[in-house]
C-alpha positions as CSV (number, residue, x, y, z in Angstrom):
1,X,5.8,-21.3,-4.0
2,X,8.6,-18.7,-3.4
3,X,9.2,-17.6,0.2
4,X,7.1,-14.7,1.4
5,X,8.8,-11.3,1.1
6,X,10.0,-10.4,4.6
7,X,9.1,-6.7,3.9
8,X,5.5,-7.7,3.4
9,X,5.6,-9.8,6.6
10,X,7.0,-6.9,8.6
11,X,4.4,-4.5,7.2
12,X,1.6,-6.9,8.0
13,X,2.9,-7.2,11.6
14,X,2.7,-3.4,11.9
15,X,-0.8,-3.2,10.4
16,X,-2.0,-6.0,12.6
17,X,-1.5,-3.7,15.6
18,X,-4.3,-1.5,14.2
19,X,-8.0,-2.3,14.4
20,X,-9.1,0.0,11.6
21,X,-10.9,-2.6,9.4
22,X,-13.0,-5.7,10.4
23,X,-10.4,-8.2,9.2
24,X,-6.6,-8.1,9.3
25,X,-4.8,-7.5,6.0
26,X,-4.2,-10.7,4.0
27,X,-0.9,-10.9,2.2
28,X,-1.2,-14.4,0.7
29,X,-1.7,-13.1,-2.8
30,X,0.2,-9.8,-2.5
31,X,3.6,-9.4,-4.1
32,X,6.1,-6.6,-4.5
33,X,7.3,-5.7,-8.0
34,X,10.2,-3.4,-8.7
35,X,9.1,-1.3,-11.8
36,X,11.2,1.8,-12.4
37,X,9.6,2.1,-15.9
38,X,6.1,2.6,-14.3
39,X,7.3,5.6,-12.4
40,X,8.5,7.3,-15.6
41,X,4.9,7.5,-16.7
42,X,3.1,10.8,-16.1
43,X,0.5,9.7,-13.4
44,X,3.2,8.1,-11.2
45,X,6.3,10.2,-11.6
46,X,6.0,11.8,-8.2
47,X,5.5,8.6,-6.3
48,X,7.9,5.9,-5.1
49,X,5.2,3.3,-4.6
50,X,1.8,2.4,-5.9
51,X,-0.6,-0.4,-4.8
52,X,-3.2,-2.4,-6.7
53,X,-5.4,-5.0,-5.1
54,X,-2.6,-7.7,-5.3
55,X,0.6,-5.9,-6.3
56,X,2.7,-3.2,-4.7
57,X,4.8,-1.5,-7.3
58,X,8.0,0.2,-6.2
59,X,10.3,2.6,-8.0
60,X,13.4,0.9,-6.5
61,X,14.1,-2.1,-4.2
62,X,15.8,-0.1,-1.4
63,X,12.7,1.7,0.0
64,X,12.0,1.7,3.7
65,X,9.5,-0.3,5.7
66,X,7.3,2.9,6.1
67,X,6.5,2.9,2.4
68,X,5.8,-0.8,2.3
69,X,3.5,-0.4,5.3
70,X,1.8,2.6,3.6
71,X,1.2,0.7,0.4
72,X,0.1,-2.5,2.2
73,X,-2.4,-0.3,4.0
74,X,-3.9,0.6,0.6
75,X,-4.1,-3.2,-0.2
76,X,-5.9,-3.6,3.2
77,X,-8.3,-0.8,2.3
78,X,-9.1,-2.4,-1.1
79,X,-9.7,-5.8,0.6
80,X,-12.6,-4.1,2.4
81,X,-13.7,-1.5,-0.2
82,X,-12.5,-2.9,-3.6
83,X,-14.3,-0.3,-5.7
84,X,-14.9,2.6,-3.4
85,X,-11.2,3.0,-2.4
86,X,-9.6,3.3,-5.8
87,X,-12.5,5.4,-7.2
88,X,-12.2,7.8,-4.3
89,X,-9.2,9.4,-5.9
90,X,-11.4,10.7,-8.8
91,X,-13.5,12.8,-6.4
92,X,-11.0,14.0,-3.9
93,X,-7.6,13.8,-5.6
94,X,-4.5,12.6,-3.7
95,X,-3.8,15.1,-0.9
96,X,-7.3,15.2,0.6
97,X,-8.1,11.6,0.1
98,X,-9.3,9.8,3.3
99,X,-7.6,6.6,2.3
100,X,-4.3,8.4,1.7
101,X,-4.5,10.1,5.0
102,X,-5.2,6.7,6.7
103,X,-2.2,5.0,5.0
104,X,0.1,7.8,6.1
105,X,-1.3,7.5,9.6
106,X,-0.8,3.8,9.6
107,X,2.9,4.1,8.8
108,X,3.3,6.8,11.4
109,X,1.4,5.1,14.2
110,X,3.2,1.8,13.8
111,X,6.7,3.2,13.3
């Protein structure tokens, strides 16, 4: 098993300071993938990161810890609300989404 990405460990340490969900974020199955091609596609052009349940996609490798923390917060949200969280973007869009606001707050509160 490859060594755990230190950026994920640091982001987890930051999120572990928050008690927003019943269980701490689990990073055992989470990995970071650098995928510049993904961010050339229309839905993701304006973003530098995107999280799924187990993968954090990044536009480039040199992003800061705030973005990793933000995206790991989304993983944490999906660990507790695996369907509701991703589907919430359909109803509210990006800017007004409660999970997006929480991820931004997590990065700011733990900076």
